[in-house]
C-alpha positions in Angstrom: 13.5 31.5 18.6 10.0 29.8 18.6 9.2 31.0 15.2 12.5 29.6 13.7 11.6 26.2 15.2 8.2 26.5 13.9 9.5 27.1 10.3 12.2 24.5 10.3 9.4 21.8 11.4 7.2 23.0 8.8 9.8 22.9 6.3 10.9 19.3 7.3 7.1 18.2 7.2 6.6 19.8 3.7 9.8 18.1 2.4 8.6 14.9 3.8 5.1 15.2 2.3 6.8 16.0 -1.1 9.1 13.0 -0.8 6.2 10.6 0.0 4.2 12.0 -2.8 6.9 11.7 -5.1 7.5 8.1 -4.2 4.0 7.3 -4.6 3.9 8.6 -8.0 7.0 6.5 -9.0 5.6 3.5 -7.5 2.3 3.8 -9.5 4.0 3.6 -12.8 2.7 0.6 -14.8 6.2 0.2 -16.1 7.3 -0.3 -12.6 4.7 -2.9 -11.8 5.6 -4.6 -15.2 9.1 -4.9 -14.3 8.7 -6.4 -10.9 5.5 -8.5 -11.2 2.9 -9.9 -13.5 5.0 -11.5 -16.2 2.8 -14.6 -16.5 -0.5 -12.8 -16.4 0.5 -10.7 -19.4 1.2 -13.9 -21.4 -2.1 -15.6 -20.6 -4.2 -13.1 -23.0 -2.4 -14.8 -26.3 -3.3 -18.1 -25.0 -7.0 -17.5 -24.3 -9.9 -18.5 -26.7 -11.2 -15.4 -28.8 -14.3 -15.1 -27.0 -12.4 -14.9 -23.5 -9.7 -12.3 -24.5 -12.1 -9.2 -23.6 -12.3 -11.0 -20.1 -8.6 -11.4 -20.0 -8.0 -7.8 -20.6 -10.6 -6.9 -18.1 -8.9 -9.1 -15.2 -5.4 -8.0 -16.2 -6.4 -4.3 -15.8 -7.8 -5.1 -12.5 -4.7 -7.1 -11.5 -2.6 -4.1 -12.5 -4.9 -1.8 -10.5 -4.8 -3.9 -7.5 -1.0 -4.6 -7.5 -0.5 -0.8 -8.0 -2.6 0.0 -5.0 -1.1 -2.5 -3.0 2.6 -1.2 -3.8 1.3 2.3 -2.7 -0.5 1.1 0.4 2.6 -1.0 1.4 4.8 2.1 1.2 2.8 4.4 3.2 2.0 1.5 5.8 5.7 0.5 6.1 6.9 4.0 5.7 4.7 5.3 8.6 5.7 2.3 10.8 9.4 2.8 10.0 9.1 6.6 10.3 7.5 6.2 13.8 10.1 3.9 15.0 12.9 5.9 13.7 11.6 9.2 15.3 10.8 7.4 18.6 14.4 6.2 18.8 15.8 9.5 17.8 13.8 11.1 20.6 15.7 8.9 23.1 19.0 9.1 21.6 18.8 13.0 21.3 18.0 13.3 24.8 21.5 11.4 25.7 23.6 13.2 23.0 24.8 16.0 25.3 28.0 16.3 23.1 26.1 17.5 19.9 23.4 19.4 21.6 24.7 21.1 24.5 21.8 23.4 25.2 19.4 21.3 27.3 16.2 23.2 26.2 17.2 22.6 22.5 17.6 18.9 23.2 14.3 18.6 25.0 12.6 20.3 22.3 14.1 18.5 19.6 13.3 15.0 21.3 9.7 16.3 22.2 9.1 17.1 18.4 10.6 13.6 17.4 8.5 11.8 20.0 5.3 13.8 19.0 5.9 13.1 15.2 6.4 9.4 16.0 3.2 9.2 17.8 1.5 11.2 15.1 2.6 8.8 12.3 1.7 5.5 14.2 -1.8 7.3 14.9 -2.6 8.3 11.5 -1.3 4.6 10.5 -3.7 3.2 12.7 -6.8 5.5 12.1 -6.0 5.1 8.3 -6.0 1.5 8.5 -3.0 1.4 6.0 -2.1 -2.1 6.8 -5.6 -3.5 6.0 -5.8 -1.5 2.5 -2.4 -2.9 1.7 -3.5 -6.6 2.5 -6.8 -6.3 0.6 -5.6 -5.0 -2.4 -2.6 -7.7 -2.4 -5.4 -10.3 -1.8 -7.6 -9.0 -4.7 -4.5 -8.9 -7.0 -3.8 -12.5 -6.2 -7.4 -13.3 -6.8 -7.5 -11.7 -10.2 -4.0 -13.4 -11.2 -5.7 -16.7 -10.1 -8.8 -16.0 -12.2 -6.6 -15.3 -15.2 -5.3 -18.7 -15.0 -8.7 -20.1 -14.6 -9.8 -18.5 -17.9 -7.4 -21.1 -19.9 -10.0 -23.7 -18.9 -12.6 -21.8 -21.0 -15.2 -21.3 -18.2 -18.8 -19.8 -18.7 -18.6 -16.1 -19.3 -21.3 -15.3 -16.7 -19.3 -17.3 -13.9 -16.2 -15.2 -15.0 -18.0 -11.8 -14.4 -19.6 -13.1 -11.3 -16.2 -13.9 -10.0 -14.9 -10.5 -10.8 -17.8 -9.0 -9.1 -17.2 -11.1 -5.9 -13.5 -10.1 -5.8 -14.5 -6.5 -6.2 -17.0 -6.4 -3.6 -14.6 -8.5 -1.2 -11.8 -5.8 -1.8 -14.3 -2.9 -0.9 -15.9 -4.7 2.1 -12.0 -5.0 3.1 -11.4 -1.4 2.7 -14.5 -0.1 4.2 -14.7 -2.8 7.1 -11.6 -4.1 7.6 -11.0 -7.5 9.0 -14.9 -8.5 8.2 -14.6 -10.1 5.0 -10.6 -10.6 4.4 -10.3 -14.1 2.7 -7.1 -15.8 2.0 -6.0 -16.8 -1.4 -6.5 -20.6 -0.4 -10.1 -19.8 0.2 -10.7 -18.7 -3.4 -13.8 -19.9 -5.5 -13.0 -21.7 -8.4 -14.9 -21.1 -11.5 -16.9 -24.2 -12.8 
């Protein structure tokens, strides 16, 4: 009986992992990104002076990467939070549903598995710092988008490179040391 429960739990876990992986794969598609965000930034390239087109392309590629990362981390972050809430609530409900699971030991075991899985999800979410990774990538994407608009003012190329470097460093710091260097979009530095 214990082997059967273990096998069932393993199958559920594997199906869950496959589903999450599949959803992350789908969400990383650049086509999906293009359909939901970034319409204006793609059109900016055609309006740039010829000497800034390569910089516009660089900013656009960074923007796409950061938006894709933000979508994936959003899915993981909210998926673990919602999954933990669902499993925790299910644990309580299962204990009370005597009409569905008549065997008390099965009810208790099922509720315990749900509670443990919910606790595990929330722990993994916290340790993995999924929320900060989602936020940092959203901020970096927004900063790249704003930088693309600033390119229309024909700024100095060295300042554009400096700004891209700042955004990348801020993003990395936010991932490695969450909360230490996260800036809001209103704190963006403008190009001279």
